[in-house]
N, C-alpha and C positions, 0 to 999 in steps of 0.2 A: 550325164554330167561328169561322172567319175571315170568313165571309160578311157582307156589309153588310145583307142581308135578315134582319130579326129574326124573321120568321115562317117561316123555312125549316125544314122538318122533316127533310129528307134530309141525311145527312152527306156532306161533300165527300170526294173522293179526294185523299190527300196527294200532292203532287208528289214525285218521287223524291229520296231523300236525297242522291244524287250531285249533283243539280241544286242543292239547298240548300247543300251543302258547297262546290260550285264558286263559287256566288255569294258566299258568306261569305268564301271565300279571295280572290276578286277584290276585294271591298270592303276587306278587310284590307290587301291590297297597295296599293290606291289611297290609303288613309288611314292607312298604317302609322305615320308620325311622330306623328299625333294619338292613335292608339290606344296606342302605346307610352307616350307622355307621360301619358295619362289611365288607363292600365292597363285598357283596354277591349277587347272583341272583338265580332264580329257573330254573331248567330244569325238564321237565315233559315228561314221557314216558308211553305208555299204549299199551296193547295187548289184543285181544279177541281170545279166543279159543272156541271150540264147547260147552264146559261146564264150562268156567271160564273167568273172566275178571281180569286182573292184571294191576296195575299201579305202577309207581315208581316216586317219587318226590324228587329230590336232591337239596339241598341248597349248591351251589358251589361258590368258589371264583370267582369273576367277572373278575379278572385280571390274574389269573394263574390256568389253568385247571388241573394242576398237584397237586394242594392242595387237601388234603383229605376232601371230603364233608360229609354232614349228609344226609342220604337217608332214606326216609320213603317208604316202599313198602307195598302194600295192595292187597289182592286177595279175590274174592268172587265167589262162585259157581252160575252158571246160568243154568236154565233148557231149555230155548230157547232164541234166540237173539232178541225177540220182545221188551224186557224190558231193553235194554242196557242203555239207558239214565237214567232211574230211578235207576238202579243198580250202575251206575257211581256216581250218586249223593250221595249214601251211602258211597262210598269209598272217595269221596272228602270231605264229612263232617268229616270223621275220620282223613283225612290229616290235615284239619284245626284245629281239636282238638289237634293233635300232635304238630303242629307248635305253637299254642297258648301256650302250655306247655313249649316247647323248648325256646321260646323267653321270657317267664315269668321269667326264671331262678329261683332261684339261684342254682338249682340242678347242680351237677357236670355232665359234658357231658358224662363221662364214665358210669354214672348211667342210662343214657337214652337208651343205646344200648341193643337191643334184637335181636341177630343175628339168632335166630331160630323163626320159625313161631309160633305166639301166636294167640289164638282165641279172637276175640272181637265181639261186637254185637251192633246193633241198635234196635229200636223197631220193625223194619221191617224184618231184616235178619242178620244172622251170617256172619262175614267176618274174614279174617286172616290178620295179619300184622307182619312186622319185621322192625327193625331200625338198619341200618348198616352204614358202612363207605365206601361202594362200590361206585365207580364213574361209574354210569350206562352209561353215554355218552361215556366214554373211553372204557368200555366193549363192547358196541355196535360197536364202530369203529374197535376194535380188531376183533370181530366176523366177520364183513364185510370183513376185509382184509384176514382173514383165509378162508372164504367161496369163495373168488375170485379164489383160487387155485383149486377148485372142479368143 
């Protein structure tokens, strides 16, 4: 679901909930004043595929899950799964850079969105990112309901 490859037939393995919860808590700690002011929280999702790691970090309304979020998605190619932790660190760094920019304002929110995959990079590796209004949590819930019928 999170993969940047549209023709992918296999389903990714979800990253552990403990990891997602820890990242969400860390982001909330870093951006606590902004989140309290805007009544928002972070939701974090991640999947590992044979040749890719994808994450999505959504800034959602803490009181109404139907409010449109801001979602940063990032994807990076991997050659083997031995270096998952190091590779995740690159994606998390890019996430922090995005949210630093987002909370710094005064840019119009509309100017931030990049609904197509863009190439980014660190000193270590190239990654890809997009910025959308997709509510990943609701999408995952809908996918789960649709897959119950099969």
